N, C-alpha and C positions, 0 to 999 in steps of 0.2 A: 292440623299437623304443622309443626314448626320446622324451621330449617336446622340442618346439622350445625354443630359448633364450628366446623371448618368453613362453612359457607358464610359466616359472619366476620369477614376480614375487614380490617380498618383500611381506609383509603391511603394509598402511598403518595408521596410528594414527587414521584418520578425521579428519584435520585439516581437509580441505575441507568436510566435513559440519559440523564444529563451527563453523567460520567462517560458513558459510551460515546455520546456525540462529541464531547470534549476531546477524547482520545482519537476519534475518527477524523476530526478536523485538523489536528496538529500534524505538521509534516514530520515524517520520520526518515532520517537519512539512511537507516539500515534497510528499509523496505522499498523506498522509492529512489530510483536512480535517474539522474537527469541524462537525457540523450545529448551527447556531444556531437557536433558536426565533424565529419571526417576531415582530418588534416591532410596536408600535402604529403606527409611521410606515408600515410596509409595508401594514398593514390599511387605513390612510387612503388610500394610493395605489391599492390595489385598488378601494376604494369610489368613488374619483374616476373611475377608468377605467370602472367599471360605469355610472356616471351619464352618461358620455359627455363629460365635461369633459377638456380637454387642459391641459397644464401652463402 
């Protein structure tokens, strides 16, 4: 008994995997945000809120 026609696929060169890995390795500004260190103005705002003062 021989295999079905769909079972005789030709080997792929891995093109889909290559393109997936290329896209996955490139940094994307829209998805990855860099964490900035909190500045002094942010600290001032936290202290103002802690003291109970509003803007």
